[in-house]
ROMAR-242799 format. One record per residue (C-alpha): x, y, z. Coordinates in steps of 0.2 Angstrom, whole numbers, padded with zeros to 4 digits. Layout:
> X|Y|Z
...
REM end
This chain:
> 0493|0462|0354
> 0481|0451|0344
> 0495|0439|0340
> 0501|0439|0358
> 0484|0436|0365
> 0481|0421|0353
> 0498|0414|0358
> 0493|0415|0376
> 0476|0407|0373
> 0485|0393|0363
> 0497|0390|0378
> 0482|0389|0390
> 0474|0377|0379
> 0489|0366|0378
> 0492|0366|0396
> 0474|0360|0399
> 0478|0344|0390
> 0483|0331|0402
> 0502|0330|0403
> 0511|0314|0399
> 0529|0321|0399
> 0528|0328|0417
> 0518|0322|0432
> 0521|0338|0441
> 0506|0350|0445
> 0507|0365|0433
> 0500|0382|0438
> 0500|0397|0427
> 0499|0416|0433
> 0498|0432|0424
> 0510|0445|0432
> 0505|0463|0435
> 0517|0476|0441
> 0512|0493|0448
> 0527|0504|0452
> 0531|0521|0458
> 0548|0530|0458
> 0556|0546|0464
> 0572|0551|0456
> 0585|0564|0458
> 0602|0568|0450
> 0614|0582|0452
> 0631|0583|0443
> 0644|0595|0439
> 0657|0592|0426
> 0670|0606|0423
> 0659|0621|0421
> 0643|0612|0417
> 0630|0609|0430
> 0615|0597|0427
> 0600|0593|0438
> 0586|0581|0435
> 0571|0577|0447
> 0556|0566|0443
> 0541|0557|0451
> 0532|0544|0441
> 0522|0528|0441
> 0521|0514|0429
> 0511|0498|0425
> 0518|0482|0418
> 0509|0466|0412
> 0519|0450|0409
> 0508|0436|0401
> 0514|0421|0410
> 0524|0414|0425
> 0522|0395|0424
> 0526|0384|0439
> 0530|0366|0435
> 0528|0358|0452
> 0538|0371|0462
> 0550|0376|0449
> 0546|0393|0440
> 0548|0393|0421
> 0551|0411|0417
> 0558|0411|0399
> 0543|0409|0387
> 0541|0416|0370
> 0524|0424|0376
> 0534|0435|0388
> 0546|0441|0375
> 0533|0448|0363
> 0518|0450|0374
> 0525|0461|0389
> 0517|0478|0389
> 0520|0494|0399
> 0512|0511|0402
> 0518|0526|0413
> 0512|0542|0421
> 0522|0557|0425
> 0518|0565|0441
> 0531|0579|0441
> 0548|0582|0434
> 0561|0596|0432
> 0577|0598|0423
> 0591|0611|0423
> 0606|0614|0413
> 0619|0628|0415
> 0635|0632|0407
> 0645|0648|0404
> 0637|0650|0387
> 0619|0644|0389
> 0607|0638|0402
> 0590|0629|0402
> 0576|0626|0414
> 0561|0616|0409
> 0548|0602|0414
> 0544|0587|0404
> 0527|0586|0397
> 0523|0568|0400
> 0528|0550|0397
> 0532|0545|0379
> 0537|0527|0381
> 0540|0514|0394
> 0553|0501|0391
> 0545|0484|0396
> 0553|0473|0409
> 0554|0454|0410
> 0555|0439|0421
> 0573|0435|0425
> 0580|0417|0422
> 0584|0407|0438
> 0602|0409|0440
> 0604|0400|0456
> 0612|0415|0465
> 0599|0415|0479
> 0599|0398|0487
> 0583|0395|0496
> 0571|0381|0501
> 0557|0391|0492
> 0556|0395|0474
> 0564|0412|0469
> 0557|0424|0457
> 0567|0438|0449
> 0559|0452|0439
> 0565|0467|0430
> 0550|0478|0434
> 0553|0489|0419
> 0568|0494|0408
> 0565|0513|0410
> 0554|0527|0407
> 0556|0541|0393
> 0549|0559|0395
> 0543|0570|0381
> 0552|0587|0384
> 0540|0598|0374
> 0550|0613|0368
> 0565|0609|0379
> 0580|0604|0369
> 0599|0601|0372
> 0606|0597|0389
> 0590|0598|0400
> 0582|0583|0391
> 0583|0567|0401
> 0575|0550|0404
> 0575|0538|0419
> 0582|0523|0409
> 0589|0508|0419
> 0608|0504|0420
> 0615|0487|0420
> 0630|0485|0431
> 0638|0468|0435
> 0623|0459|0428
> 0611|0469|0440
> 0598|0481|0432
> 0592|0497|0440
> 0574|0490|0441
> 0578|0472|0446
> 0571|0464|0461
> 0570|0446|0469
> 0559|0438|0481
> 0554|0420|0487
> 0537|0412|0486
> 0532|0399|0499
> 0529|0382|0491
> 0512|0381|0499
> 0507|0397|0491
> 0508|0390|0473
> 0491|0387|0467
> 0483|0402|0476
> 0471|0412|0466
> 0481|0428|0469
> 0498|0431|0476
> 0504|0449|0480
> 0522|0454|0484
> 0528|0471|0489
> 0545|0477|0485
> 0556|0492|0489
> 0573|0496|0481
> 0585|0511|0483
> 0598|0514|0470
> 0613|0526|0473
> 0627|0518|0464
> 0632|0517|0445
> 0616|0508|0442
> 0607|0525|0446
> 0600|0532|0429
> 0612|0544|0420
> 0626|0540|0433
> 0635|0525|0425
> 0652|0534|0426
> 0648|0538|0444
> 0651|0556|0444
> 0635|0563|0451
> 0624|0563|0467
> 0611|0551|0461
> 0596|0542|0470
> 0582|0532|0464
> 0569|0525|0476
> 0556|0514|0469
> 0542|0503|0476
> 0531|0491|0467
> 0516|0479|0470
> 0519|0463|0460
> 0503|0453|0458
> 0501|0436|0452
> 0484|0431|0446
> 0481|0412|0442
> 0473|0408|0425
> 0477|0389|0424
> 0479|0375|0437
> 0481|0357|0432
> 0477|0352|0450
> 0473|0343|0461
> 0469|0358|0472
> 0475|0358|0490
> 0459|0358|0501
> 0466|0370|0514
> 0475|0382|0503
> 0468|0400|0504
> 0463|0406|0487
> 0462|0388|0479
> 0451|0386|0464
> 0455|0404|0458
> 0450|0414|0474
> 0459|0430|0480
> 0471|0423|0493
> 0488|0432|0497
> 0505|0427|0504
> 0505|0442|0515
> 0503|0437|0533
> 0507|0448|0548
> 0524|0444|0556
> 0524|0442|0575
> 0541|0450|0578
> 0554|0459|0569
> 0569|0450|0561
> 0585|0448|0571
> 0602|0452|0565
> 0619|0448|0572
> 0636|0451|0566
> 0646|0434|0563
> 0664|0431|0559
> 0671|0446|0549
> 0687|0453|0542
> 0692|0465|0528
> 0690|0450|0516
> 0673|0445|0520
> 0659|0448|0533
> 0645|0437|0539
> 0628|0442|0546
> 0616|0430|0555
> 0598|0433|0551
> 0583|0425|0558
> 0565|0429|0554
> 0549|0424|0563
> 0540|0422|0546
> 0547|0418|0529
> 0558|0432|0523
> 0570|0438|0510
> 0582|0452|0508
> 0599|0459|0505
> 0615|0463|0515
> 0624|0478|0508
> 0641|0484|0513
> 0646|0502|0511
> 0659|0514|0518
> 0655|0521|0536
> 0649|0539|0538
> 0663|0551|0540
> 0662|0570|0541
> 0674|0573|0527
> 0667|0560|0515
> 0654|0565|0502
> 0637|0558|0501
> 0641|0549|0485
> 0656|0540|0493
> 0647|0535|0508
> 0633|0527|0498
> 0645|0517|0487
> 0641|0499|0487
> 0656|0488|0491
> 0647|0471|0490
> 0630|0464|0491
> 0622|0447|0495
> 0604|0442|0493
> 0596|0429|0504
> 0580|0421|0510
> 0576|0413|0527
> 0563|0401|0532
> 0551|0405|0547
> 0560|0402|0563
> 0577|0398|0555
> 0594|0407|0556
> 0605|0409|0541
> 0622|0415|0539
> 0624|0428|0525
> 0641|0432|0519
> 0647|0447|0508
> 0664|0445|0500
> 0675|0460|0496
> 0685|0463|0481
> 0703|0469|0482
> 0698|0486|0479
> 0684|0486|0492
> 0697|0478|0504
> 0708|0493|0501
> 0694|0505|0504
> 0689|0496|0520
> 0707|0497|0527
> 0708|0515|0523
> 0691|0519|0531
> 0695|0508|0546
> 0678|0499|0545
> 0663|0496|0535
> 0644|0498|0537
> 0632|0483|0534
> 0614|0487|0529
> 0603|0473|0531
> 0586|0474|0523
> 0572|0461|0525
> 0555|0459|0517
> 0542|0448|0526
> 0524|0447|0523
> 0525|0462|0512
> 0533|0473|0526
> 0551|0479|0525
> 0563|0481|0539
> 0580|0488|0539
> 0595|0486|0552
> 0612|0495|0550
> 0628|0487|0558
> 0643|0499|0558
> 0659|0489|0562
> 0677|0494|0564
> 0692|0486|0558
> 0704|0481|0572
> 0719|0468|0570
> 0712|0463|0553
> 0695|0459|0559
> 0679|0468|0560
> 0671|0471|0577
> 0656|0480|0584
REM end
């Protein structure tokens, strides 16, 4: 910790020296994450039945997020060695049953929190505003006390198709860079193979987590914007109440791809997730299977076409199901909204 703190102080001192290599304004933030998760897992394999339930909180600190102009610089050495995390177990329960043995126990507490990190800018979310990706933590491990064997478990994140269980993305308006404090609220639901302990996809698994991501400024090369809330180290926030709910409309769609038109009264970001439509004979796990997902951001008052493209396997599933459900989730001014479009397949095209 002493070495990490010294490195951070040295970096701040270096940033305080007038830059000659770049004329861009440089602003540095410390990132704090306060999260809460609710997890459930139920799986039967042959004659073995396992259940896990947990409710937990975590706190994560990332030393530095640097903006060079409006470009976020996320991959610094300070973050690799200086990121720290702690956790609190609110409740948990685990069972294991088999013909020869069974267990029923509750974890005693948190033994370790696997730290998260800032994600590199991969350009996957085109936007007029800077995009920030954060792995809010890697996972949380529980101390099982006297419990041993099959009932021991942890909520460790899974990485599937380069997306982690605890990954999230959001945009920061350019005008907000330089504010003393920026707060972003995020909400994620994971039910697919990224759900902890469900990598093979054979269980009914759900993890719902929320986090408040706080950016506190500790360095600014200036000049300050006179009309920017929180300038000079104050306590501003990007959260502003939206005047109306986002609007969502189905665009051109087929079993190969589907487009959704999204417009927001205030700057917003979100996801379009394609899943199988609900049917009485289909299991909850099948219904929640993610066929495709696209992330987006929309500037205030603008409309954007967001397209999800289906793999060949997803195309076969859509044809067999006769349609697809598109779940559109937006976050604007710290408030989340969700809209579901269920469309049917007719003549090779998806229709409301």
